[in-house]
C-alpha positions in Angstrom: 38.0 -42.7 7.1 39.1 -39.5 9.0 39.8 -36.5 6.8 42.1 -33.7 8.1 40.3 -30.4 8.6 38.3 -28.2 11.0 35.1 -30.2 10.5 36.5 -32.8 13.0 36.5 -30.1 15.7 32.8 -29.3 14.8 32.0 -33.0 15.3 34.0 -33.1 18.5 32.5 -30.1 20.2 29.0 -30.5 18.6 28.4 -33.9 20.2 27.2 -33.8 23.8 29.0 -37.0 24.7 32.5 -35.5 24.1 31.5 -32.4 26.1 30.4 -34.5 29.0 33.7 -36.5 28.9 35.7 -33.3 28.8 33.7 -31.9 31.8 34.2 -35.1 33.8 37.9 -35.1 33.1 38.3 -31.5 34.1 36.2 -32.0 37.3 38.2 -35.1 38.4 41.5 -33.3 37.7 40.4 -30.3 39.7 39.2 -32.3 42.7 42.4 -34.5 42.7 44.6 -31.4 42.5 42.7 -29.7 45.4 42.8 -32.8 47.6 46.5 -33.3 46.8 47.3 -29.7 47.8 45.2 -30.0 51.0 46.9 -33.2 52.0 50.5 -32.4 50.8 50.9 -28.9 52.2 50.6 -29.9 55.9 53.0 -32.8 55.3 55.5 -30.6 53.6 55.2 -28.0 56.3 55.7 -30.7 59.0 58.8 -32.0 57.2 60.2 -28.5 56.9 60.0 -27.9 60.7 61.3 -31.3 61.8 64.9 -31.9 62.8 66.8 -32.9 59.7 67.5 -36.5 60.9 63.9 -37.2 61.7 62.7 -35.4 58.5 64.9 -37.6 56.4 63.5 -40.7 57.9 59.9 -39.6 57.5 60.6 -38.4 53.9 62.1 -41.8 53.2 59.0 -43.6 54.5 56.8 -41.3 52.3 58.9 -42.0 49.2 59.0 -45.7 50.0 55.3 -45.9 50.0 55.2 -44.3 46.6 57.7 -46.9 45.3 55.6 -49.9 46.5 53.8 -50.4 43.2 57.0 -50.1 41.2 58.9 -52.5 43.4 56.0 -55.0 43.3 55.9 -54.9 39.5 59.7 -55.3 39.3 59.7 -58.3 41.5 56.8 -59.8 39.6 58.8 -59.7 36.4 61.8 -61.5 38.0 
C-alpha cells in the first residue's frame, strides 16, 4: 500500500523505466510542438494576408476538418 512521503519520489526517479518514460514523453511533446509550429505558422500567415471573405471560407474548412471526429462520435451516439 502506498505511503505518503518523499520516498516515493526516490523510487520514481531512481528507477530507469520511469526516467525513460519521462524522456520519451518530453521528446514526443517537443517534436509535436515543433511540427505544429512549422505547419501552422505558414497557414496562419496565409490566412492573415487573404481577402477576408476567402479567409473566412478557408478558416471554416480548417475548423470543419478539426470537428470531424467530434461530429462522427456525436452521430454515432444518435
